[in-house]
C-alpha positions as CSV (number, residue, x, y, z in Angstrom):
1,X,77.8,2.1,-2.2
2,X,76.9,3.0,1.4
3,X,73.9,1.8,3.2
4,X,72.4,5.3,2.9
5,X,72.9,5.2,-0.9
6,X,71.2,1.8,-1.1
7,X,68.3,3.0,1.0
8,X,68.0,6.1,-1.2
9,X,68.1,4.0,-4.3
10,X,65.3,1.7,-2.9
11,X,63.1,4.7,-2.2
12,X,63.6,6.1,-5.7
13,X,62.7,2.7,-7.2
14,X,59.7,2.6,-4.9
15,X,58.5,6.1,-6.0
16,X,59.0,5.1,-9.7
17,X,56.9,1.9,-9.2
18,X,54.1,3.9,-7.5
19,X,54.0,6.4,-10.4
20,X,53.9,3.5,-12.9
21,X,51.0,1.8,-10.9
22,X,49.1,5.1,-11.0
23,X,49.6,5.5,-14.7
24,X,48.5,1.9,-15.4
25,X,45.4,2.3,-13.3
26,X,44.4,5.5,-15.1
27,X,44.7,3.7,-18.4
28,X,42.9,0.6,-17.1
29,X,40.0,2.7,-15.9
30,X,38.6,2.8,-19.4
31,X,38.5,-1.0,-19.8
32,X,35.2,-2.8,-19.4
33,X,34.4,-6.5,-19.7
34,X,30.9,-8.0,-19.4
35,X,30.2,-11.4,-17.7
36,X,27.0,-13.3,-16.8
37,X,25.7,-13.4,-13.3
38,X,26.2,-16.4,-11.0
39,X,23.1,-18.0,-9.5
40,X,24.0,-16.5,-6.1
41,X,24.2,-13.0,-7.5
42,X,20.9,-13.0,-9.4
43,X,18.6,-12.8,-6.4
44,X,20.8,-10.3,-4.6
45,X,20.6,-8.0,-7.6
46,X,16.9,-8.3,-7.6
47,X,16.6,-7.6,-3.9
48,X,18.8,-4.5,-4.3
49,X,16.6,-3.3,-7.1
50,X,13.5,-3.8,-4.8
51,X,15.0,-2.2,-1.8
52,X,18.2,-0.2,-2.7
53,X,18.4,1.4,0.8
54,X,18.7,-2.0,2.6
55,X,21.9,-2.9,4.4
56,X,20.9,-6.5,5.1
57,X,23.5,-7.8,2.6
58,X,26.4,-5.5,3.6
59,X,29.3,-7.6,4.7
60,X,31.4,-5.7,7.4
61,X,34.7,-6.1,9.1
62,X,35.8,-3.7,11.9
63,X,38.7,-3.5,14.3
64,X,40.7,-1.0,16.3
65,X,44.3,-0.9,15.1
66,X,46.9,0.2,17.6
67,X,50.7,0.3,17.7
68,X,51.5,2.7,14.9
69,X,48.7,2.5,12.3
70,X,49.5,4.3,9.0
71,X,46.4,5.4,7.2
72,X,48.2,6.3,4.0
73,X,49.8,2.8,3.9
74,X,46.4,1.2,4.6
75,X,44.8,3.2,1.8
76,X,47.5,2.0,-0.7
77,X,47.1,-1.6,0.5
78,X,43.3,-1.4,-0.1
79,X,44.0,-0.1,-3.6
80,X,46.4,-2.9,-4.3
81,X,43.8,-5.4,-3.0
82,X,41.1,-4.0,-5.3
83,X,43.6,-4.3,-8.2
84,X,44.1,-8.0,-7.4
85,X,40.4,-9.1,-7.3
86,X,38.0,-8.4,-10.3
87,X,34.9,-8.9,-8.0
88,X,35.9,-5.7,-6.1
89,X,35.9,-3.7,-9.4
90,X,32.5,-4.9,-10.5
91,X,29.3,-2.9,-11.1
92,X,25.8,-4.1,-12.0
93,X,23.5,-2.4,-14.6
94,X,20.6,-4.2,-16.1
95,X,19.3,-7.6,-15.3
96,X,21.6,-10.3,-16.7
97,X,25.2,-9.3,-16.5
98,X,28.0,-7.7,-14.4
99,X,30.7,-5.3,-15.6
100,X,34.3,-5.7,-14.5
101,X,36.3,-2.5,-14.7
102,X,40.0,-2.5,-15.4
103,X,40.3,-0.1,-12.5
104,X,37.7,1.2,-10.1
105,X,38.8,3.4,-7.2
106,X,37.6,2.1,-3.9
107,X,35.5,4.4,-1.6
108,X,38.1,5.4,1.0
109,X,37.9,8.1,3.6
110,X,40.2,9.0,6.5
111,X,38.2,10.7,9.3
112,X,39.7,12.7,12.2
113,X,37.9,11.3,15.2
114,X,40.4,12.4,17.8
115,X,37.9,14.5,19.6
116,X,35.0,12.0,19.5
117,X,33.8,9.9,22.4
118,X,33.2,6.1,22.0
119,X,29.5,6.5,21.2
120,X,30.2,8.9,18.4
121,X,32.7,6.5,16.9
122,X,30.3,3.6,17.2
123,X,27.5,5.6,15.6
124,X,29.7,6.7,12.7
125,X,30.9,3.2,12.0
126,X,27.3,1.8,12.1
127,X,26.1,4.6,9.8
128,X,28.9,4.0,7.3
129,X,28.3,0.3,7.3
130,X,24.6,0.7,6.7
131,X,25.0,3.2,3.9
132,X,23.6,1.7,0.7
133,X,25.8,0.9,-2.3
134,X,25.3,2.2,-5.8
135,X,25.3,-0.9,-7.9
136,X,25.3,0.8,-11.3
137,X,28.3,3.1,-10.7
138,X,30.1,1.4,-7.8
139,X,32.3,0.9,-6.0
140,X,30.9,-1.9,-3.9
141,X,33.9,-1.5,-1.5
142,X,33.7,1.1,1.3
143,X,36.6,1.7,3.7
144,X,36.7,4.2,6.6
145,X,39.5,4.9,9.0
146,X,38.6,6.8,12.1
147,X,41.8,8.2,13.5
148,X,41.3,8.4,17.3
149,X,44.9,9.0,18.4
150,X,48.4,9.1,16.8
151,X,49.0,5.6,15.4
152,X,45.6,4.4,16.4
153,X,42.4,4.1,14.3
154,X,39.1,2.3,14.1
155,X,38.6,0.8,10.6
156,X,35.6,-0.3,8.8
157,X,35.7,-2.4,5.6
158,X,32.2,-2.9,4.1
159,X,31.6,-4.9,0.9
160,X,28.2,-5.9,-0.6
161,X,27.4,-9.6,-0.4
162,X,26.9,-9.7,-4.1
163,X,30.7,-9.7,-4.6
164,X,31.9,-11.1,-1.2
165,X,31.2,-13.9,1.3
166,X,32.6,-14.8,4.7
167,X,35.4,-16.9,3.1
168,X,36.3,-13.9,0.9
169,X,36.4,-11.7,4.0
170,X,39.2,-14.0,5.4
171,X,41.1,-13.7,2.1
172,X,40.7,-9.9,2.1
173,X,42.0,-9.5,5.7
174,X,44.9,-11.9,5.1
175,X,46.0,-10.2,1.9
176,X,45.6,-6.7,3.3
177,X,48.0,-7.7,6.1
178,X,50.8,-8.6,3.5
179,X,49.9,-5.6,1.3
180,X,50.1,-3.2,4.3
181,X,53.4,-4.6,5.4
182,X,54.8,-4.2,1.8
183,X,53.6,-0.5,1.9
184,X,55.2,0.3,5.2
185,X,58.4,-1.5,4.3
186,X,58.5,0.0,0.8
187,X,58.8,-3.3,-1.0
188,X,56.8,-5.5,-3.4
189,X,54.3,-7.8,-1.7
190,X,54.9,-11.5,-1.6
191,X,51.5,-12.5,-2.7
192,X,51.0,-14.6,-5.9
193,X,50.8,-12.4,-9.0
194,X,47.5,-13.6,-10.3
195,X,44.1,-14.5,-8.8
196,X,41.5,-16.6,-10.6
197,X,38.7,-14.1,-11.6
198,X,35.2,-14.7,-10.3
199,X,33.9,-15.0,-13.9
200,X,35.8,-18.3,-14.1
201,X,33.6,-19.7,-11.3
202,X,30.5,-18.5,-13.1
203,X,31.5,-20.3,-16.3
204,X,32.4,-23.4,-14.3
205,X,29.0,-23.4,-12.5
206,X,27.1,-23.2,-15.7
207,X,29.1,-26.1,-17.2
208,X,28.6,-28.2,-14.1
209,X,24.8,-27.7,-14.0
210,X,24.5,-28.7,-17.6
211,X,26.6,-31.8,-17.1
212,X,26.2,-35.2,-15.6
213,X,27.2,-34.0,-12.1
214,X,24.5,-31.3,-12.3
215,X,21.9,-33.8,-13.2
216,X,22.8,-36.1,-10.4
217,X,22.7,-33.2,-7.9
218,X,19.3,-32.1,-9.2
219,X,17.9,-35.6,-8.8
220,X,19.2,-35.8,-5.3
221,X,17.7,-32.6,-4.1
222,X,14.4,-33.3,-5.8
223,X,14.3,-36.6,-3.9
224,X,15.5,-35.1,-0.6
225,X,12.9,-32.3,-0.7
226,X,9.9,-34.3,-2.1
227,X,6.5,-33.9,-0.5
228,X,4.9,-30.8,1.0
229,X,7.3,-28.0,2.0
230,X,5.2,-26.1,4.4
231,X,6.5,-22.9,5.9
232,X,7.5,-23.1,9.6
233,X,5.1,-21.3,12.0
234,X,6.6,-19.7,15.1
235,X,4.9,-18.9,18.4
236,X,3.3,-15.5,18.6
237,X,5.2,-13.1,20.8
238,X,4.4,-9.6,22.0
239,X,6.7,-7.7,19.7
240,X,8.8,-4.7,20.6
241,X,7.2,-1.3,19.8
242,X,8.1,-0.1,16.3
243,X,10.0,-3.3,15.6
244,X,11.3,-3.6,12.1
245,X,14.4,-5.0,10.3
246,X,16.5,-7.4,12.3
247,X,18.4,-7.8,15.5
248,X,21.4,-9.9,16.7
249,X,22.5,-11.0,20.1
250,X,26.0,-12.5,20.7
251,X,26.1,-15.0,23.6
252,X,28.9,-17.1,25.1
253,X,29.0,-20.9,25.0
254,X,30.9,-21.9,28.2
255,X,34.2,-23.6,27.9
256,X,32.8,-26.7,29.6
257,X,30.0,-26.9,27.1
258,X,32.3,-26.3,24.1
259,X,34.6,-29.0,25.4
260,X,31.7,-31.4,25.5
261,X,30.7,-30.5,21.9
262,X,34.3,-31.3,20.7
263,X,34.4,-34.5,22.8
264,X,31.1,-35.9,21.5
265,X,32.0,-35.0,17.9
266,X,35.3,-36.9,18.3
267,X,33.5,-39.9,19.8
268,X,30.9,-40.1,17.1
269,X,33.2,-39.3,14.2
270,X,31.4,-36.1,13.3
271,X,32.2,-32.4,13.2
272,X,31.2,-29.9,15.9
273,X,29.0,-28.4,13.2
274,X,26.9,-31.6,13.1
275,X,26.5,-31.7,16.9
276,X,25.3,-28.1,17.0
277,X,23.1,-28.4,13.9
278,X,21.3,-31.4,15.4
279,X,20.6,-29.4,18.6
280,X,19.3,-26.5,16.6
281,X,17.0,-28.7,14.5
282,X,15.5,-30.1,17.8
283,X,15.0,-26.5,18.9
284,X,13.2,-25.5,15.7
285,X,11.0,-28.5,16.1
286,X,10.0,-27.5,19.6
287,X,9.2,-23.9,18.5
288,X,7.2,-24.9,15.4
289,X,5.6,-28.1,16.5
290,X,7.0,-29.8,13.4
291,X,8.6,-33.2,13.3
292,X,9.7,-32.7,9.7
293,X,12.3,-29.9,10.2
294,X,13.8,-27.9,7.3
295,X,16.9,-25.8,8.2
296,X,19.1,-24.0,5.7
297,X,22.8,-23.9,6.0
298,X,25.3,-21.9,3.9
299,X,27.9,-24.1,2.2
300,X,31.1,-22.4,1.0
301,X,30.6,-23.5,-2.7
302,X,34.4,-23.6,-3.3
303,X,34.6,-27.2,-4.4
304,X,37.6,-26.4,-6.7
305,X,40.9,-25.7,-5.0
306,X,41.7,-23.1,-7.7
307,X,38.9,-20.9,-6.2
308,X,40.3,-20.9,-2.6
309,X,41.9,-17.4,-2.9
310,X,39.2,-15.8,-5.1
311,X,37.0,-13.0,-3.8
312,X,33.4,-13.3,-4.7
313,X,30.0,-14.7,-3.6
314,X,30.3,-18.5,-3.8
315,X,27.9,-19.3,-1.0
316,X,25.1,-21.7,-1.8
317,X,22.4,-22.3,0.9
318,X,21.5,-26.0,1.2
319,X,18.4,-27.5,2.9
320,X,19.1,-30.0,5.6
321,X,16.0,-32.0,6.4
322,X,15.6,-33.8,9.8
323,X,13.0,-36.4,10.6
324,X,12.2,-36.2,14.3
325,X,8.9,-38.1,14.2
326,X,10.2,-41.3,15.9
327,X,12.0,-39.5,18.8
328,X,15.2,-41.5,18.7
329,X,18.1,-40.7,21.0
330,X,20.2,-37.7,20.4
331,X,23.2,-39.9,19.5
332,X,21.2,-41.7,16.8
333,X,19.8,-38.4,15.5
334,X,23.3,-37.1,15.3
335,X,24.2,-40.1,13.1
336,X,21.4,-39.2,10.8
337,X,22.6,-35.6,10.6
338,X,26.1,-36.9,9.7
339,X,24.7,-38.8,6.7
340,X,22.5,-35.9,5.6
341,X,25.5,-33.5,5.8
342,X,27.8,-35.8,3.9
343,X,25.2,-36.2,1.1
344,X,24.6,-32.5,1.0
345,X,28.3,-31.8,0.7
346,X,28.5,-34.2,-2.3
347,X,25.6,-32.3,-4.0
348,X,26.2,-28.8,-2.8
349,X,27.0,-27.4,-6.3
350,X,23.3,-27.3,-7.4
351,X,22.1,-23.7,-6.9
352,X,19.4,-23.1,-4.4
353,X,17.8,-20.5,-6.6
354,X,17.2,-23.2,-9.3
355,X,15.7,-25.5,-6.8
356,X,13.2,-22.9,-5.7
357,X,11.9,-22.6,-9.2
358,X,11.8,-26.3,-9.9
359,X,10.2,-27.4,-6.6
360,X,7.7,-24.6,-6.6
361,X,7.0,-24.5,-2.8
362,X,3.8,-22.9,-1.6
363,X,4.3,-19.3,-1.0
364,X,3.0,-17.4,2.0
365,X,3.4,-13.6,2.3
366,X,7.0,-12.6,3.0
367,X,8.4,-16.0,4.0
368,X,11.7,-17.3,2.7
369,X,11.2,-20.2,0.3
370,X,11.6,-23.8,1.7
371,X,13.3,-22.9,5.0
372,X,12.8,-20.0,7.4
373,X,15.6,-20.9,9.9
374,X,19.3,-21.2,9.2
375,X,22.3,-22.6,11.0
376,X,25.8,-21.4,10.2
377,X,29.2,-22.5,11.6
378,X,32.0,-20.1,11.0
379,X,35.6,-21.3,11.3
380,X,37.9,-19.1,9.1
381,X,40.9,-21.0,7.8
382,X,42.6,-18.3,5.7
383,X,42.9,-15.9,8.6
384,X,41.9,-17.7,11.9
385,X,42.0,-14.5,14.0
386,X,39.1,-13.2,11.9
387,X,36.7,-15.3,14.1
388,X,37.3,-13.2,17.3
389,X,37.4,-10.0,15.4
390,X,34.2,-10.8,13.6
391,X,32.1,-11.7,16.6
392,X,33.8,-9.1,18.8
393,X,32.2,-10.5,22.0
394,X,33.6,-9.8,25.5
395,X,35.8,-12.9,25.3
396,X,37.4,-12.1,22.0
397,X,41.2,-11.5,22.3
398,X,43.2,-8.9,20.3
399,X,45.1,-10.3,17.3
400,X,48.5,-9.5,15.8
401,X,48.2,-7.9,12.4
402,X,51.1,-6.6,10.2
403,X,53.1,-5.6,13.3
404,X,50.0,-3.9,14.8
405,X,47.5,-5.0,17.4
406,X,43.9,-5.5,16.1
407,X,41.4,-5.1,18.9
408,X,37.9,-6.4,18.3
409,X,35.3,-3.6,17.7
410,X,31.7,-4.7,17.9
411,X,29.5,-4.1,14.9
412,X,25.8,-5.0,15.3
413,X,24.6,-7.0,12.4
414,X,21.0,-5.8,12.2
415,X,20.0,-7.9,9.2
416,X,16.6,-9.6,8.6
417,X,17.5,-12.0,5.8
418,X,15.7,-14.8,7.6
419,X,13.4,-15.2,10.6
420,X,15.8,-17.0,12.8
421,X,19.5,-17.7,12.3
422,X,21.9,-19.3,14.7
423,X,25.5,-18.6,13.9
424,X,28.3,-20.3,15.9
425,X,31.8,-18.9,15.5
426,X,34.8,-21.2,16.2
427,X,37.5,-19.0,17.7
428,X,40.5,-21.1,18.7
429,X,39.2,-23.2,21.6
430,X,36.1,-21.1,22.0
431,X,32.6,-21.3,20.6
432,X,30.6,-18.1,20.5
433,X,27.0,-17.9,19.5
434,X,25.3,-15.2,17.5
435,X,21.5,-15.3,17.2
436,X,20.0,-13.2,14.4
437,X,16.2,-12.7,14.3
438,X,13.6,-10.8,12.4
439,X,11.9,-8.2,14.7
440,X,8.5,-8.7,13.1
441,X,8.6,-12.3,14.4
442,X,10.6,-12.3,17.6
443,X,11.0,-9.7,20.3
444,X,14.3,-9.1,22.0
445,X,13.0,-10.9,25.0
446,X,11.8,-13.9,22.9
447,X,15.2,-14.0,21.2
448,X,17.0,-14.3,24.5
449,X,14.5,-17.0,25.5
450,X,15.5,-18.9,22.3
451,X,19.2,-18.6,23.3
452,X,18.4,-20.0,26.8
453,X,16.4,-22.9,25.4
454,X,19.1,-23.7,22.8
455,X,21.8,-23.9,25.5
456,X,19.6,-26.0,27.8
457,X,18.8,-28.5,25.0
458,X,22.5,-28.7,24.0
459,X,23.6,-29.1,27.6
460,X,21.1,-31.9,28.2
461,X,22.0,-33.7,25.0
462,X,25.7,-33.6,25.7
463,X,25.2,-34.8,29.3
464,X,23.2,-37.9,28.1
465,X,23.4,-38.4,24.3
466,X,21.3,-41.6,24.6
467,X,18.4,-39.6,25.9
468,X,15.5,-39.3,23.4
469,X,15.3,-36.0,21.6
470,X,11.7,-35.6,22.6
471,X,12.8,-35.8,26.3
472,X,15.5,-33.1,26.2
473,X,14.4,-30.3,28.4
474,X,14.4,-26.6,27.6
475,X,14.8,-23.7,30.0
476,X,11.3,-22.5,29.4
477,X,8.3,-24.0,27.6
478,X,6.9,-22.4,24.5
479,X,3.6,-22.9,22.7
480,X,4.3,-24.1,19.1
481,X,3.6,-21.6,16.4
482,X,0.4,-20.9,14.5
483,X,-0.3,-19.6,11.0
484,X,0.6,-15.9,10.5
485,X,-0.7,-15.7,7.0
486,X,-2.1,-12.4,5.9
487,X,-3.7,-11.2,2.7
488,X,-2.1,-8.5,0.6
489,X,-4.8,-6.3,-1.1
490,X,-4.3,-5.3,-4.7
491,X,-6.1,-1.9,-4.3
492,X,-4.0,1.1,-3.7
493,X,-6.5,3.8,-2.8
494,X,-5.7,6.3,-5.6
495,X,-7.8,7.7,-8.4
496,X,-8.0,5.5,-11.6
497,X,-7.7,7.0,-15.1
498,X,-10.6,6.8,-17.6
499,X,-11.6,3.6,-19.2
500,X,-10.1,4.6,-22.5
501,X,-6.7,5.4,-20.9
502,X,-6.7,2.1,-19.0
503,X,-7.3,0.2,-22.2
504,X,-4.3,1.9,-23.8
505,X,-2.1,1.1,-20.8
506,X,-3.4,-2.5,-20.9
507,X,-2.4,-2.8,-24.5
508,X,1.0,-1.4,-23.7
509,X,1.5,-3.9,-20.9
510,X,0.4,-6.8,-23.2
511,X,2.9,-5.7,-25.8
512,X,5.8,-5.6,-23.3
513,X,4.9,-9.0,-22.0
514,X,4.8,-10.5,-25.5
515,X,8.2,-9.0,-26.2
516,X,9.9,-10.1,-22.9
517,X,8.3,-13.5,-22.8
518,X,8.5,-14.2,-26.5
519,X,4.8,-15.3,-26.5
520,X,1.7,-14.4,-28.4
521,X,-1.9,-14.7,-27.2
522,X,-1.3,-12.9,-23.8
523,X,-4.7,-12.2,-22.2
524,X,-5.7,-9.6,-19.6
525,X,-6.1,-12.2,-16.8
526,X,-2.9,-14.2,-17.6
527,X,-0.4,-14.5,-14.8
528,X,3.2,-13.4,-15.8
529,X,4.8,-16.3,-13.9
530,X,2.4,-18.9,-15.3
531,X,3.5,-17.8,-18.8
532,X,7.1,-18.7,-18.0
533,X,8.2,-15.4,-16.5
534,X,10.7,-15.1,-13.7
535,X,12.0,-12.4,-11.4
536,X,14.8,-11.4,-13.8
537,X,12.4,-11.0,-16.7
538,X,10.1,-9.0,-14.4
539,X,12.9,-6.5,-13.9
540,X,13.0,-6.0,-17.7
541,X,9.3,-5.4,-17.7
542,X,9.8,-2.8,-15.0
543,X,12.4,-1.0,-17.0
544,X,10.3,-1.0,-20.2
545,X,7.2,0.4,-18.4
546,X,9.0,3.2,-16.5
547,X,7.4,5.9,-18.7
548,X,3.9,4.5,-18.0
549,X,4.5,5.0,-14.2
550,X,5.7,8.5,-14.4
551,X,2.9,10.0,-12.3
552,X,3.1,7.3,-9.6
553,X,6.5,5.6,-9.8
554,X,6.3,1.8,-9.8
555,X,8.6,-0.1,-7.6
556,X,9.9,-3.5,-8.6
557,X,8.4,-5.2,-5.5
558,X,4.9,-3.9,-6.4
559,X,4.9,-5.9,-9.6
560,X,4.7,-9.2,-7.6
561,X,1.4,-7.9,-6.3
562,X,0.0,-7.3,-9.8
563,X,1.0,-10.3,-11.8
564,X,-1.8,-10.1,-14.4
565,X,-2.0,-7.7,-17.3
566,X,-5.2,-6.2,-16.1
567,X,-4.0,-5.8,-12.5
568,X,-0.7,-4.2,-13.6
569,X,-2.6,-1.9,-16.0
570,X,-4.9,-0.7,-13.1
571,X,-1.8,0.0,-11.0
572,X,-0.2,2.0,-13.8
573,X,-3.4,3.8,-14.3
574,X,-3.5,5.3,-10.8
575,X,-2.9,9.0,-10.4
576,X,-1.9,11.0,-7.4
577,X,0.2,10.1,-4.4
578,X,0.1,6.9,-2.4
579,X,0.4,4.3,-5.2
580,X,2.4,2.1,-2.9
581,X,0.8,2.3,0.5
582,X,2.7,-0.7,1.8
583,X,6.2,0.3,0.9
584,X,7.3,1.6,4.3
585,X,8.9,-1.6,5.6
586,X,10.5,-2.8,2.4
587,X,12.4,-5.7,4.1
588,X,15.0,-7.5,2.1
589,X,13.8,-10.8,3.4
590,X,10.3,-10.3,2.0
591,X,11.9,-9.5,-1.4
592,X,13.5,-12.9,-1.4
593,X,10.1,-14.5,-0.7
594,X,8.5,-12.5,-3.5
595,X,11.3,-13.7,-5.8
596,X,10.6,-17.3,-4.9
597,X,6.9,-16.8,-5.4
598,X,7.5,-15.8,-9.0
599,X,9.9,-18.6,-9.8
600,X,7.6,-21.1,-8.1
601,X,4.7,-20.2,-10.3
602,X,7.0,-20.3,-13.3
603,X,8.1,-23.8,-12.3
604,X,4.5,-25.1,-12.2
605,X,4.0,-24.1,-15.8
606,X,7.3,-25.8,-16.8
607,X,6.3,-28.9,-14.9
608,X,3.0,-29.1,-16.7
609,X,4.8,-28.6,-20.0
610,X,7.2,-31.4,-19.1
611,X,4.4,-33.8,-18.3
612,X,2.9,-33.1,-21.7
613,X,6.2,-33.8,-23.4
614,X,6.6,-37.0,-21.5
615,X,3.1,-38.2,-22.6
616,X,4.2,-37.5,-26.2
617,X,7.4,-39.4,-25.8
618,X,9.6,-36.4,-25.1
619,X,12.5,-36.2,-22.6
620,X,12.2,-34.5,-19.2
621,X,15.4,-32.6,-19.0
């Protein structure tokens, strides 16, 4: 057999295999399996229901591929990727489960952008990234290839955070490289045949929480976060006109400063993460005037090696508390940070969402529960080149990918999940900063001032680690924050129905509450959350009362403003437009705060019930 015959035979085998894959996918498309939600997914599902048009939780990857990019091969690679990971074939309908499809075609489009200028391409990519996902029908994977020249394209891969985290993004990009190569070379991929499904993690998480390790973690966090958990208050800034949503500013960390970070970390036996976290905690203290500093940090949540290659949302934010009251040296404070981080790693499996309900922190307006600032350190291991492609700053270098060159393409991450987030990306020998901020709290000028102050603090601490943290200078002084609390009125400015109609609606609301909560004796002034309700049960109430709100549609987030039977009945009894006069902003971050407010009130009731049980000889479990 000649070489041509062998090549022809290989192509025939390839064509047969592709037809077989298509047939199997068509048959698999009818298959459905139901699984419970993870604790990380539950709040994201609620936030989406409250604000379905928000893009705050869209995870995006962009790059410009040059050197012979093949869009058809890339599309086939994406399809193979979706077939490998159940999370990418998942939809969400209802309040307590997710549906994994045997096959769910990814949203893929190849766009001819050969006549576009750079601004048109950037605008198109930004628009496609911010386009909302349809949770109930899916898919939650969106891929766009913008062909700018023969063999050259800008690609966007967007996935909702409910099924993907940053670690997963590294898995996706690495697997796509092998799958793309297999397509272009007309051969089977060399990836392992089976991935652990995300549902295995959900089951493992529930077992862990109910076991001894879960009890130990719960006890640790309750001890670590005891006392008053007051929201941080930032300085007042003159905000930018029409400011809404969030902004992000990338900034370089000089090579000299990065080297000093690595050097001090080595000397003190800590990670660069701990050095940078300590400096950020000092910064937050200066801006808030607090010596008891609470900063959140996302931990990967993949404590089992079997989950390393699984795509899904594993991230669990942990609260890292710093005591700066005695103004010790930066070196000693760094030692404290090291101990705090080690302990947090040992107990990272306990879900933050459970803690919020159990600790019942005081809620204020649209503030995130327990912490309002976050520090994140990104160092991708599965695909190290992802760091530069992700941050896409001026210093990011092109990377080799499947025989192509992947050139960084900047995608602004305009999220407002928290009020202040410092993200540091470790890209080879470089450190790159990315400051994310909520525009209703910080102006662009104030955010740049934060960056300058952070770098000044870090520079001073590294120059003299034995200097007291209270003495570390900033580039510019700030006046610590004051309370920004505002009252949310319950009136909506529309016409109420008659007294008889309102009584009928009140009876209907009472009946729904009894059914959902499984309680009798629900009174008109009872609070839904004090009766044991939570945010997920509230979604069921919303679904069951949809007919009552036909005249003036009721949004899920409104229900947090009317937590009593009487209040909700009055809202449902309104007629005419304008039932939700405060819905214009609809920020995802405020939805998380409202979620926490409900679970907090629910936790107070559970705590009272536990105290009664204890007094009667019961067990507090």
